[in-house]
C-alpha positions in Angstrom: -10.0 -11.2 9.9 -8.7 -8.1 8.0 -7.5 -5.1 9.9 -7.8 -1.6 8.5 -5.0 0.4 10.1 -6.6 3.6 11.4 -4.0 6.4 12.1 -6.0 9.3 10.8 -4.9 9.2 7.1 -6.7 7.3 4.5 -9.9 6.7 2.5 -11.2 4.4 5.2 -14.8 4.5 4.1 -13.9 3.4 0.6 -12.0 0.3 1.9 -14.9 -0.5 4.2 -17.2 -0.3 1.3 -15.2 -2.8 -0.8 -14.9 -5.2 2.1 -18.6 -5.0 2.9 -19.7 -5.5 -0.7 -17.6 -8.7 -0.7 -18.9 -9.9 2.6 -15.3 -9.9 4.1 -15.0 -9.7 7.9 -12.8 -6.8 9.0 -12.1 -4.5 11.9 -10.5 -1.1 12.4 -7.2 -1.2 14.2 -7.3 1.7 16.6 -5.9 0.1 19.8 -3.3 -2.5 20.6 -5.9 -5.0 21.5 -7.4 -4.9 18.0 -4.3 -6.5 16.6 -5.1 -9.8 18.3 -8.1 -10.1 16.1 -6.5 -9.9 12.7 -4.4 -12.1 10.5 -3.6 -9.5 7.7 -3.8 -5.7 7.5 -4.4 -2.8 5.1 -2.3 0.3 5.7 -3.9 3.2 3.8 -2.3 6.7 3.3 -2.8 10.1 1.9 -0.7 13.3 2.2 3.0 13.7 2.9 5.5 11.1 3.9 6.7 12.9 7.1 3.2 13.6 8.3 2.1 9.9 7.7 5.1 8.3 9.4 4.9 10.7 12.4 1.1 10.1 12.9 1.6 6.3 12.4 4.3 6.2 15.1 2.2 8.1 17.5 -0.4 5.4 17.7 -0.5 3.2 20.8 -0.4 0.0 18.8 2.6 1.0 16.6 5.4 -0.9 18.3 3.3 -4.1 18.5 2.2 -3.8 14.9 5.8 -3.1 13.7 6.9 -6.3 15.6 4.1 -8.3 14.1 5.2 -7.3 10.6 8.9 -7.9 11.2 9.0 -10.9 13.5 5.6 -12.6 13.1 5.3 -11.9 9.3 1.9 -10.3 9.5 0.8 -9.8 5.8 0.2 -6.1 5.1 -0.8 -4.1 2.1 0.4 -0.5 2.0 -1.5 2.0 -0.2 -0.1 5.2 -1.7 1.6 6.9 1.1 1.1 3.8 3.2 3.3 2.0 0.6 5.9 4.9 0.7 6.4 4.9 4.4 7.4 1.2 4.2 10.7 2.2 2.8 13.8 3.8 4.4 13.4 7.5 3.4 11.8 10.0 1.1 12.9 13.0 -0.9 9.7 14.6 0.3 10.9 15.1 3.9 13.3 14.2 6.6 11.8 11.4 8.6 13.0 7.9 8.6 10.6 5.3 7.2 9.6 1.9 8.6 12.5 0.1 6.8 10.2 -2.9 6.0 11.6 -2.9 2.4 14.9 -1.8 1.0 14.3 1.4 -1.0 13.5 5.1 -0.9 11.0 7.6 -2.3 11.9 9.8 -5.2 10.3 12.9 -6.7 9.2 13.0 -10.3 11.2 15.5 -12.4 10.4 17.2 -15.7 6.8 16.2 -15.6 3.6 17.8 -14.2 3.0 16.8 -10.7 0.9 15.3 -9.2 0.6 12.3 -11.4 -3.2 12.3 -11.4 -5.8 10.1 -12.9 -6.0 6.7 -14.6 -3.0 4.9 -15.8 -1.9 1.4 -16.8 0.2 -1.1 -15.0 2.7 -3.5 -16.7 2.6 -6.8 -14.8 6.0 -8.4 -14.5 4.8 -11.8 -13.1 1.3 -12.6 -13.9 1.5 -15.7 -11.7 1.5 -13.5 -8.5 -1.8 -14.1 -6.6 -2.4 -10.4 -6.3 -3.0 -10.2 -10.1 -5.7 -13.0 -10.3 -8.5 -11.8 -12.7 -6.4 -8.9 -13.8 -4.8 -8.5 -17.3 -1.7 -6.5 -18.3 -2.4 -2.9 -18.9 -5.3 -2.8 -16.4 -5.9 0.7 -15.4 -5.9 2.2 -11.9 -6.3 5.6 -10.2 -3.2 7.5 -9.2 -2.6 10.6 -7.2 1.0 11.2 -6.2 4.1 13.4 -6.8 6.7 10.8 -5.5 7.4 7.2 -6.4 9.0 4.3 -4.7 12.5 3.1 -5.8 13.1 -0.4 -4.7 15.3 -3.3 -5.7 14.2 -4.9 -8.9 13.5 -8.3 -7.3 10.6 -6.7 -5.3 9.0 -4.9 -8.3 5.9 -6.7 -9.4 4.4 -4.1 -11.7 5.5 -0.8 -13.2 3.7 2.2 -14.6 5.0 4.8 -17.1 5.0 8.5 -16.1 8.2 10.3 -17.1 9.7 6.9 -16.8 8.7 3.4 -15.7 8.3 3.4 -12.0 7.3 0.8 -9.4 3.5 0.7 -9.0 3.3 -2.6 -7.1 6.0 -4.2 -4.9 6.1 -7.3 -2.8 8.7 -8.5 -0.4 7.4 -11.8 1.0 4.3 -10.9 3.1 4.8 -7.1 2.6 2.9 -5.5 -0.3 2.7 -2.0 -1.6 0.6 -0.3 -4.3 1.2 3.3 -5.4 -2.2 3.7 -6.9 -5.5 3.9 -4.9 -7.3 0.6 -5.3 -10.2 1.8 -3.2 -10.9 4.4 -6.0 -10.1 2.1 -8.9 -13.4 0.4 -9.4 -13.4 -3.3 -10.4 -9.7 -3.5 -10.9 -8.9 -2.0 -7.5 -11.4 -4.3 -5.8 -9.6 -7.3 -7.4 -6.3 -6.2 -5.9 -7.8 -5.7 -2.4 -9.7 -9.0 -2.5 -6.9 -11.0 -4.0 -4.7 -9.9 -1.0 -7.4 -10.6 1.5 -8.4 -14.0 0.0 -4.8 -15.1 0.3 -4.3 -14.1 3.9 -7.6 -13.4 5.7 
């Protein structure tokens, strides 16, 4: 069972539509008891880093979910700000991140922000299961002014805007995508379903 983490920030209906169209079983995680039903999770996100991490930590299920990810290795896919809050900190604010992956969030300089619209990804290792049925230079929909800076070993795809930045990372069971797969048509559906097929 797939869990969509509901903490008030995210394009929940779009994820629901993707999973329904693929006949995938899912539930919304709104209470601690919901966590017992799932074996992988999607962490959506829109808006600012500080607002997202504060709202996430306010949820009744937060401590249990955090322990499941850290200790029980619950597979989780972070999207946009959901990806960013998995790191240690952000130039966007003052809150501490989840520290699930070594890295921080940086602001684009010398380019127009937000980075908005369709852009390509450069796949570093095509053998990663999340890239099944996708080709290099596949396009996805972006909307962000900040990017994640993580250790090279975790970077699975990059995108160029001002410079090459990490658009997909993976640390064992923890995944993050900077773009919005739920708004990226067929390519985005592949990312979501590849993750779910591996872990759900």
